[in-house]
C-alpha positions as CSV (number, residue, x, y, z in Angstrom):
1,M,151.4,-35.3,-70.5
2,S,148.8,-37.0,-72.6
3,R,148.4,-35.8,-76.2
4,G,145.7,-35.8,-78.8
5,V,142.0,-35.1,-78.9
6,F,141.4,-36.1,-75.2
7,A,144.5,-34.4,-73.8
8,H,142.3,-31.9,-71.9
9,W,139.3,-32.2,-69.7
10,P,136.7,-30.3,-71.8
11,N,137.0,-32.8,-74.6
12,R,137.0,-35.7,-72.1
13,I,133.8,-34.4,-70.5
14,T,132.2,-34.1,-73.9
15,A,133.0,-37.7,-74.7
16,L,131.7,-38.8,-71.3
17,R,128.5,-36.7,-72.0
18,F,128.0,-38.7,-75.2
19,L,128.3,-42.0,-73.2
20,G,125.9,-40.6,-70.6
21,A,123.4,-39.9,-73.4
22,L,123.7,-43.5,-74.7
23,A,123.3,-44.9,-71.2
24,L,120.1,-42.8,-70.8
25,F,118.7,-44.1,-74.1
26,A,119.5,-47.7,-72.9
27,V,117.5,-47.1,-69.7
28,F,114.6,-45.7,-71.7
29,G,114.6,-48.5,-74.3
30,V,115.2,-51.5,-72.0
31,W,113.3,-50.6,-68.8
32,C,111.0,-47.6,-69.3
33,D,108.6,-48.8,-72.1
34,R,105.8,-49.7,-69.7
35,P,102.1,-48.8,-69.8
36,L,100.8,-46.0,-67.6
37,D,99.4,-48.4,-65.0
38,E,102.8,-49.9,-64.5
39,V,104.7,-46.6,-63.9
40,A,104.7,-47.1,-60.2
41,A,106.7,-50.3,-60.5
42,I,109.5,-48.6,-62.4
43,K,109.9,-45.3,-60.4
44,P,113.4,-46.2,-59.3
45,V,114.4,-46.7,-62.9
46,L,112.8,-43.4,-63.9
47,A,114.6,-41.7,-61.0
48,L,117.8,-43.1,-62.4
49,A,116.9,-41.7,-65.8
50,F,116.1,-38.3,-64.3
51,W,119.4,-38.0,-62.5
52,L,121.4,-39.3,-65.4
53,F,119.8,-36.7,-67.7
54,I,120.5,-33.9,-65.1
55,A,124.1,-34.9,-64.7
56,T,124.7,-35.3,-68.5
57,A,123.0,-32.0,-69.4
58,A,124.8,-30.1,-66.5
59,S,128.2,-31.4,-67.7
60,D,127.8,-29.3,-70.8
61,F,128.2,-26.1,-68.8
62,L,131.2,-27.6,-67.0
63,D,133.1,-28.4,-70.2
64,G,132.3,-25.0,-71.7
65,Y,133.5,-23.3,-68.5
66,L,136.8,-25.3,-68.5
67,A,137.4,-24.7,-72.2
68,R,136.9,-20.9,-71.8
69,R,138.9,-20.6,-68.6
70,G,141.9,-22.6,-70.0
71,N,141.6,-21.3,-73.5
72,L,141.2,-24.9,-74.7
73,I,138.8,-24.3,-77.6
74,T,139.6,-27.0,-80.1
75,A,138.2,-28.1,-83.5
76,F,137.0,-31.3,-81.9
77,G,135.2,-29.4,-79.2
78,R,133.5,-27.0,-81.7
79,I,132.1,-30.0,-83.6
80,A,131.5,-32.5,-80.8
81,D,130.0,-30.3,-78.2
82,P,126.9,-29.1,-80.2
83,F,126.6,-32.6,-81.7
84,V,126.4,-34.3,-78.3
85,D,123.9,-31.6,-77.1
86,K,121.6,-32.4,-80.0
87,V,122.0,-36.2,-79.5
88,L,121.1,-35.8,-75.8
89,I,118.2,-33.4,-76.1
90,L,116.6,-34.6,-79.4
91,G,117.1,-38.3,-78.5
92,S,115.4,-37.7,-75.1
93,M,112.5,-35.9,-76.7
94,I,112.1,-38.7,-79.3
95,Y,111.9,-41.3,-76.5
96,L,109.5,-39.1,-74.5
97,A,107.3,-38.7,-77.6
98,V,106.7,-42.5,-77.8
99,L,106.9,-43.8,-74.2
100,P,103.3,-44.3,-72.8
101,W,103.9,-42.3,-69.6
102,S,105.3,-39.2,-71.4
103,R,103.9,-39.0,-74.9
104,D,101.0,-36.7,-73.9
105,F,103.6,-34.0,-73.0
106,F,105.6,-34.5,-76.2
107,P,103.3,-35.1,-79.1
108,A,105.2,-36.0,-82.3
109,W,104.6,-32.7,-84.0
110,I,106.6,-30.8,-81.4
111,V,109.6,-33.1,-81.9
112,V,109.2,-32.6,-85.7
113,V,109.3,-28.8,-85.3
114,I,112.3,-28.9,-83.1
115,L,114.1,-31.4,-85.5
116,A,113.3,-29.1,-88.5
117,R,114.8,-26.1,-86.7
118,E,118.0,-28.1,-86.0
119,F,118.3,-29.2,-89.6
120,L,117.7,-25.7,-90.9
121,V,120.2,-24.0,-88.6
122,T,122.8,-26.7,-89.3
123,G,122.4,-26.2,-93.0
124,I,122.7,-22.5,-92.7
125,R,125.7,-22.7,-90.5
126,G,127.5,-25.1,-92.8
127,Y,126.8,-22.9,-95.8
128,V,128.0,-19.7,-94.2
129,E,131.1,-21.3,-92.8
130,S,131.9,-22.9,-96.2
131,L,132.1,-19.3,-97.5
132,G,134.6,-18.4,-94.8
133,G,132.1,-16.7,-92.5
134,Q,131.4,-17.2,-88.8
135,F,128.1,-18.3,-87.5
136,P,128.3,-18.8,-83.7
137,A,125.4,-19.6,-81.4
138,D,123.6,-16.6,-80.1
139,W,121.8,-15.9,-76.9
140,F,118.4,-17.0,-78.3
141,G,119.9,-20.5,-79.0
142,K,121.2,-20.7,-75.5
143,V,117.8,-19.8,-74.1
144,K,116.4,-22.6,-76.3
145,M,118.8,-25.1,-74.9
146,F,117.9,-24.1,-71.3
147,T,114.2,-24.4,-72.0
148,Q,114.6,-27.8,-73.6
149,C,116.6,-29.1,-70.7
150,F,113.9,-27.9,-68.2
151,A,111.1,-29.4,-70.3
152,V,112.7,-32.9,-70.5
153,A,113.8,-32.8,-66.8
154,T,110.3,-31.7,-65.6
155,V,108.5,-34.5,-67.6
156,L,111.0,-37.1,-66.3
157,G,110.6,-35.8,-62.7
158,L,106.8,-36.0,-62.8
159,A,107.1,-39.7,-63.7
160,A,110.0,-40.5,-61.4
161,F,108.9,-39.0,-58.0
162,E,106.0,-39.3,-55.7
163,L,104.2,-36.0,-55.4
164,T,101.2,-34.7,-53.5
165,P,98.2,-33.9,-55.7
166,E,98.8,-30.2,-55.3
167,A,102.5,-30.5,-56.2
168,R,101.7,-32.7,-59.2
169,G,99.2,-30.2,-60.5
170,I,101.8,-27.4,-60.3
171,W,104.5,-29.4,-61.9
172,T,102.2,-30.7,-64.6
173,A,101.3,-27.2,-65.6
174,A,105.0,-26.3,-65.5
175,A,105.9,-29.2,-67.8
176,E,103.2,-28.1,-70.3
177,V,104.6,-24.5,-70.2
178,F,108.2,-25.6,-70.6
179,V,107.3,-27.9,-73.5
180,M,105.4,-25.2,-75.3
181,A,108.3,-22.8,-74.6
182,T,110.6,-25.2,-76.4
183,V,108.5,-24.8,-79.5
184,L,108.5,-21.0,-79.3
185,T,112.2,-20.7,-78.6
186,S,113.1,-23.2,-81.2
187,V,111.0,-21.4,-83.9
188,G,112.2,-18.0,-82.6
189,S,115.9,-18.9,-82.6
190,G,115.5,-20.6,-86.0
191,L,114.1,-17.3,-87.4
192,S,116.8,-15.3,-85.8
193,Y,119.5,-17.4,-87.6
194,V,117.6,-17.0,-90.9
195,I,117.6,-13.2,-90.4
196,K,121.3,-13.1,-89.5
197,A,122.1,-15.1,-92.7
198,R,120.1,-12.9,-95.0
199,S,123.0,-10.7,-95.9
200,V,125.1,-13.7,-96.9
201,F,122.3,-15.0,-99.1
202,A,121.8,-11.6,-100.6
203,E,125.6,-11.4,-101.5
204,T,125.7,-14.9,-103.1
205,A,122.5,-14.2,-105.1
206,R,124.2,-11.3,-106.9
């Protein structure tokens, strides 16, 4: 039997998810930086980016399920899994904030707010755990992750696929709702973590 960090499938899937994120960014950077009037010419590439994002994001649920079912929770998984999630989601949003065909959906201030939340929560978690406490993700954080995935996928899908005017109108509205929902859930989950950590801050201030 193989040994080491990649002896079990959950960690292997996490590593593959990281490679999938890098491949997605390569597609964005090399082929997708086209002006709006050239989007039609790169729709096959955008479709590739859409399905690559879907597969990479969905694999997060697979490795989590396998880890829980087989009781294969490891130190590597606890660190690498959220790290890869952040690389995939935040990296995708940064690209969508600057690419000509998507930046109207993801203005820079939205990405800044989401990044600020991630830095804040990472700092709080690191401090609490340095004191020997536990600071696991809560349900609000999971809702935030779902919302972010839907927002990125919807914006990608709008660019990647031919839609009727009626369908495009519906999905454009849905994309705007999902993007704003990422802001609300990011701020809300960040506040929930601050509230949870208040007791620790109060103890250390004494």
